[in-house]
C-alpha positions in Angstrom: 157.8 127.4 179.4 156.8 125.1 176.6 160.1 123.6 176.5 160.2 123.0 180.3 160.3 119.1 181.3 160.4 117.3 184.7 161.2 113.7 185.6 157.9 113.0 187.3 154.3 114.2 187.8 153.7 116.4 190.7 153.4 120.0 192.1 156.7 122.1 191.5 158.2 123.2 194.6 160.8 125.7 195.0 164.0 124.3 197.0 166.0 126.4 199.1 168.8 126.6 196.7 166.6 128.5 194.3 166.0 125.5 191.9 162.9 123.8 191.4 161.9 120.0 191.8 158.8 118.0 191.4 156.8 117.1 195.1 153.6 115.8 195.8 150.0 116.8 194.6 147.6 118.1 197.5 145.1 115.4 198.1 146.5 112.9 195.6 150.2 112.2 196.4 152.9 111.7 194.4 155.4 112.6 192.7 154.6 109.9 190.3 157.0 108.2 187.8 154.6 107.5 185.2 151.1 108.6 183.9 149.6 105.5 185.0 150.4 105.5 188.6 149.5 109.1 188.3 145.9 108.3 186.9 145.7 105.5 189.6 146.0 107.8 192.3 143.7 110.5 191.0 141.1 107.9 190.6 141.2 107.0 194.4 140.6 110.6 195.2 138.0 111.5 192.6 134.8 112.9 193.6 132.1 114.2 191.4 131.0 117.7 192.6 127.3 117.2 192.9 125.1 114.7 195.0 122.7 112.5 193.3 119.6 114.7 194.1 121.4 117.4 192.2 122.1 115.2 189.4 118.4 113.7 189.2 117.1 117.4 189.4 119.2 118.4 186.4 119.3 115.3 184.1 116.6 114.2 181.7 114.6 111.4 183.6 115.3 109.0 180.5 119.3 109.5 181.0 119.5 109.7 184.9 120.1 106.2 185.7 122.7 105.7 183.2 124.5 109.1 184.1 124.5 108.1 187.8 126.2 104.6 187.1 128.9 106.2 185.0 129.7 109.0 187.6 130.0 106.1 190.3 132.0 103.6 188.2 134.5 106.4 186.5 136.9 106.3 189.2 137.3 102.4 188.8 137.0 102.7 185.4 140.1 105.2 184.9 142.1 103.0 187.5 141.5 100.0 185.3 142.3 101.9 182.0 145.6 103.1 183.7 146.5 99.5 184.9 146.0 98.0 181.1 147.2 100.4 178.9 150.9 101.9 178.2 151.8 105.5 178.5 154.6 107.5 177.5 157.2 107.8 180.4 158.7 111.3 181.2 160.1 113.5 181.1 156.5 115.4 181.4 155.6 119.2 180.4 154.5 121.7 182.7 150.9 121.6 182.8 148.6 123.7 184.9 145.1 122.4 185.8 143.1 125.5 186.3 144.0 127.9 183.4 142.9 131.5 184.7 144.1 134.8 184.0 145.8 134.8 187.2 147.7 131.7 186.2 149.1 132.8 182.8 152.6 132.9 182.4 154.3 135.2 180.3 
């Protein structure tokens, strides 16, 4: 698995002939030709999992405003970063974003 590479970033889909290809990622889109394109699309969909009240309750008062601004600005900062910097083009390795026991390939 460590040597498997795909020409685009996306979800792995099994085709009717038994081969595999790269398809869209749910809620993000794709497949993407570059890491920059993936980051820009991901940034458009990025949502922090906690609302402002929860953040205020869990964050020391002296940091809460800075943290809330960072949360709000992160997607646009990531998109700007992706626009300004060069990234290596594919092929891209297989990468699983939620590594749990049930997702370990042996």
